[in-house]
GURODREN-822373 format. One record per residue (C-alpha): residue in one letter; x, y, z; residue number from 1. Coordinates in nm, 3 decimals, decimal comma, always signed. Example, Ala and Ser with C-alpha at 12.3 -4.5 7.8 and 13.67 -1.06 7.14 Angstrom:
{'A' {+1,230 -0,450 +0,780} 1};
{'S' {+1,367 -0,106 +0,714} 2};
This chain:
{'M' {+12,040 +9,758 +10,502} 1};
{'K' {+12,110 +9,756 +10,128} 2};
{'W' {+11,827 +9,599 +9,933} 3};
{'P' {+11,939 +9,286 +9,745} 4};
{'A' {+11,913 +9,345 +9,370} 5};
{'S' {+11,751 +9,004 +9,324} 6};
{'L' {+11,445 +9,086 +9,538} 7};
{'P' {+11,146 +9,300 +9,435} 8};
{'R' {+11,082 +9,621 +9,627} 9};
{'V' {+10,740 +9,691 +9,774} 10};
{'K' {+10,632 +10,049 +9,696} 11};
{'T' {+10,323 +10,257 +9,758} 12};
{'L' {+10,206 +10,552 +9,545} 13};
{'G' {+9,927 +10,802 +9,595} 14};
{'C' {+9,717 +10,967 +9,326} 15};
{'I' {+9,584 +11,312 +9,414} 16};
{'W' {+9,349 +11,473 +9,163} 17};
{'S' {+9,239 +11,832 +9,103} 18};
{'D' {+9,053 +11,956 +8,795} 19};
{'K' {+9,151 +11,650 +8,588} 20};
{'R' {+9,515 +11,699 +8,689} 21};
{'L' {+9,736 +11,456 +8,877} 22};
{'L' {+9,995 +11,566 +9,134} 23};
{'V' {+10,327 +11,416 +9,023} 24};
{'E' {+10,695 +11,456 +9,099} 25};
{'E' {+10,902 +11,582 +8,807} 26};
{'C' {+11,210 +11,365 +8,759} 27};
{'R' {+11,504 +11,398 +8,519} 28};
{'G' {+11,751 +11,141 +8,400} 29};
{'P' {+11,762 +10,794 +8,251} 30};
{'H' {+11,440 +10,593 +8,247} 31};
{'S' {+11,317 +10,280 +8,074} 32};
{'S' {+11,222 +10,473 +7,756} 33};
{'G' {+11,543 +10,672 +7,731} 34};
{'E' {+11,654 +10,987 +7,908} 35};
{'G' {+11,487 +11,316 +7,999} 36};
{'I' {+11,189 +11,437 +8,198} 37};
{'Y' {+10,936 +11,193 +8,336} 38};
{'Y' {+10,680 +11,199 +8,617} 39};
{'R' {+10,564 +10,972 +8,896} 40};
{'P' {+10,306 +11,000 +9,173} 41};
{'L' {+10,439 +11,067 +9,520} 42};
{'G' {+10,512 +10,776 +9,750} 43};
{'G' {+10,797 +10,539 +9,816} 44};
{'T' {+10,922 +10,218 +9,968} 45};
{'V' {+10,719 +10,029 +10,227} 46};
{'E' {+10,938 +9,947 +10,526} 47};
{'F' {+10,941 +9,599 +10,677} 48};
{'G' {+10,644 +9,556 +10,913} 49};
{'E' {+10,468 +9,869 +10,779} 50};
{'R' {+10,130 +9,867 +10,604} 51};
{'S' {+10,133 +10,023 +10,257} 52};
{'D' {+9,862 +10,278 +10,345} 53};
{'D' {+10,058 +10,392 +10,652} 54};
{'A' {+10,377 +10,407 +10,445} 55};
{'L' {+10,204 +10,628 +10,190} 56};
{'K' {+10,094 +10,878 +10,456} 57};
{'R' {+10,448 +10,877 +10,598} 58};
{'E' {+10,605 +10,928 +10,256} 59};
{'F' {+10,381 +11,226 +10,173} 60};
{'F' {+10,469 +11,390 +10,503} 61};
{'E' {+10,843 +11,320 +10,462} 62};
{'E' {+10,853 +11,432 +10,098} 63};
{'I' {+10,630 +11,742 +10,095} 64};
{'G' {+10,541 +11,801 +10,460} 65};
{'E' {+10,167 +11,753 +10,403} 66};
{'Q' {+9,915 +11,506 +10,541} 67};
{'V' {+9,690 +11,297 +10,320} 68};
{'K' {+9,397 +11,068 +10,380} 69};
{'I' {+9,328 +10,750 +10,189} 70};
{'V' {+9,012 +10,767 +9,976} 71};
{'S' {+9,026 +10,426 +9,813} 72};
{'Y' {+9,254 +10,145 +9,705} 73};
{'I' {+9,316 +10,147 +9,329} 74};
{'G' {+9,505 +9,820 +9,299} 75};
{'C' {+9,843 +9,655 +9,269} 76};
{'L' {+10,081 +9,709 +8,980} 77};
{'E' {+10,386 +9,494 +8,918} 78};
{'N' {+10,665 +9,687 +8,746} 79};
{'I' {+10,963 +9,506 +8,596} 80};
{'F' {+11,191 +9,745 +8,413} 81};
{'S' {+11,544 +9,808 +8,290} 82};
{'I' {+11,738 +10,135 +8,308} 83};
{'Q' {+12,082 +10,142 +8,148} 84};
{'S' {+12,101 +9,759 +8,163} 85};
{'E' {+12,011 +9,754 +8,536} 86};
{'M' {+11,696 +9,553 +8,607} 87};
{'G' {+11,442 +9,666 +8,862} 88};
{'H' {+11,135 +9,492 +9,003} 89};
{'E' {+10,866 +9,666 +9,209} 90};
{'V' {+10,533 +9,558 +9,348} 91};
{'I' {+10,334 +9,879 +9,389} 92};
{'Q' {+10,025 +9,940 +9,600} 93};
{'L' {+9,824 +10,229 +9,450} 94};
{'Y' {+9,580 +10,452 +9,634} 95};
{'D' {+9,356 +10,747 +9,559} 96};
{'V' {+9,433 +11,004 +9,827} 97};
{'E' {+9,325 +11,355 +9,922} 98};
{'F' {+9,501 +11,633 +10,106} 99};
{'V' {+9,385 +11,694 +10,462} 100};
{'K' {+9,433 +12,071 +10,407} 101};
{'E' {+9,203 +12,192 +10,129} 102};
{'S' {+9,431 +12,492 +10,063} 103};
{'N' {+9,690 +12,255 +9,911} 104};
{'Y' {+9,473 +12,227 +9,601} 105};
{'L' {+9,541 +12,598 +9,534} 106};
{'R' {+9,919 +12,550 +9,527} 107};
{'D' {+10,090 +12,522 +9,189} 108};
{'R' {+10,379 +12,309 +9,312} 109};
{'F' {+10,537 +12,148 +9,617} 110};
{'R' {+10,906 +12,118 +9,712} 111};
{'V' {+10,994 +11,747 +9,734} 112};
{'H' {+11,263 +11,633 +9,981} 113};
{'E' {+11,400 +11,280 +9,946} 114};
{'G' {+11,712 +11,256 +10,157} 115};
{'E' {+11,978 +11,468 +9,986} 116};
{'K' {+11,773 +11,494 +9,667} 117};
{'Q' {+11,528 +11,782 +9,618} 118};
{'G' {+11,283 +11,845 +9,339} 119};
{'W' {+10,930 +11,958 +9,264} 120};
{'A' {+10,587 +11,804 +9,246} 121};
{'K' {+10,326 +11,977 +9,033} 122};
{'W' {+9,986 +11,929 +8,879} 123};
{'I' {+9,990 +11,784 +8,526} 124};
{'A' {+9,677 +11,744 +8,315} 125};
{'F' {+9,607 +11,372 +8,295} 126};
{'S' {+9,532 +11,412 +7,923} 127};
{'E' {+9,906 +11,483 +7,867} 128};
{'F' {+9,987 +11,130 +7,984} 129};
{'I' {+9,704 +10,974 +7,780} 130};
{'E' {+9,815 +11,161 +7,466} 131};
{'G' {+10,183 +11,071 +7,520} 132};
{'K' {+10,293 +11,434 +7,566} 133};
{'A' {+10,438 +11,349 +7,907} 134};
{'I' {+10,574 +11,021 +8,048} 135};
{'L' {+10,418 +10,876 +8,363} 136};
{'Y' {+10,587 +10,595 +8,553} 137};
{'P' {+10,552 +10,322 +8,647} 138};
{'E' {+10,463 +10,185 +8,306} 139};
{'K' {+10,099 +10,079 +8,269} 140};
{'L' {+9,991 +10,333 +8,533} 141};
{'T' {+9,835 +10,565 +8,276} 142};
{'S' {+9,615 +10,290 +8,132} 143};
{'L' {+9,522 +10,165 +8,480} 144};
{'L' {+9,419 +10,514 +8,593} 145};
{'E' {+9,240 +10,586 +8,266} 146};
{'R' {+9,021 +10,279 +8,323} 147};
{'G' {+8,919 +10,334 +8,680} 148};
{'A' {+9,049 +10,623 +8,887} 149};
{'R' {+8,884 +10,947 +8,987} 150};
{'W' {+9,069 +11,157 +8,723} 151};
{'N' {+8,745 +11,248 +8,551} 152};
{'K' {+8,599 +11,398 +8,866} 153};
{'N' {+8,680 +11,748 +8,982} 154};
{'K' {+8,805 +11,824 +9,331} 155};
């Protein structure tokens, strides 16, 4: 089923931390601030009838083939944006998560599979997002995480 453009999408994203770094997918292309490289935590769309925490676990396994466990609920973020005159609207459930396999914290990067699209997820120092050296989406996520997430704790 094609999602009607006039309805918001329900998404879920997971924040995994290691040594003050956040695991994020590297994306390239147009975004709401222009065009180029930007980052986003792993996760995706919640399917009808699916809980957001279950969807997040499913998305991590589908995208990088790894299992995660939910540590805590961070909150909900509403994201209304425009990319090349196309409007988007997402309601995002955010979670702090941890890998089930501790050895994943030793990996530098993870191959991301999203249907036909492939890319990489890697650890980025959270300070790069705070200082504006790297772009983290959705908008307002950096300030939300800066206020209350586990980024200042080491794994």
